[in-house]
C-alpha positions, 0 to 999 in steps of 0.5 A: 728689814725692807722687803720688796715683793715680786709677784708673779706666776713665774711660768717659768722664772727667767733671767729677765725677772732675776735681772729686775730683782737685782737692779731693784735691790742695787737702786733702792733701800730695799734689803731683800726680794721675794719672788711671790709665786701666784698659784692662781693668778685671777687674770690668767687661766689656771690651765695655762700654768706648770703646777704651782710647786714646780714653778716654785722648785724652779724659783728656789733654783734660780734664786739659792746662790743669792742670799738677797733673793728668796722663793715664797710659797705664801700664796699656796696657804691662802685661797685662790685665786691670789689676791694681792691685798690678802696677801699682804694682810697676811704677811703683815700679820706673819711678819710684823718686824718687816715692812713690805714694798710692791715691785711691778712693771709699768704695765702691771701698775696700769691695771691697778684700779682694777686690782681687788681692794686697790684703794686700800693698796694705794693707801697702805703700800709702797710701789716700786715701778720699773719702766716697760716700753709703751706703758706710760706711768700715770699716778693719778691714784696718788700711790706711794711710788718710786719709778726706776728705769730697769735693764729690760730684755724682751724675754718673757715666760711665753718666749720661753715656753714657746722655744720649749714646744718648738725644740729650741734651746732656752739657754741663757734665757733661764738660769743654768739650773732651771733649764736643767731642771726643765728639760730633765723633767719634760715641763712645757712640752 
């Protein structure tokens, strides 16, 4: 099976993430998208993150009704911080029957040369990159690249968290089950 890996903190997952995943599935030959919840992104302070198991549960709630989407805790089993290359090597060994492709925005793709073992990522894996305003895609490294124009919303996890802190609603920004669970457990307050 061809699987797209959508890495992120998902702090929390929101409608924008789900729209991107669905669009990628509709526009490519990928058969599933796995939301790989990163317990600790090396580029983000750990203190700003909700506990990884809570974030994973929110992703599970968000994707449970779509068999094309899956929440993955694979990075929970690996050393922290999480490096994409380590995750991909582990997945390749654990699931040799699958092929994996990386899904990311053009903003993240710009930073790819700074990633651990970037040259190995570029030589061994394909990328589906969706355009984000203000971030031109420059493929000087010669990555195997598929570029998509995806329907983008200016929703961010930061915006969701800020609304919660300000006592504002997050209805329609996140799936309803996710909103209910966040509110019931007083996350991000």
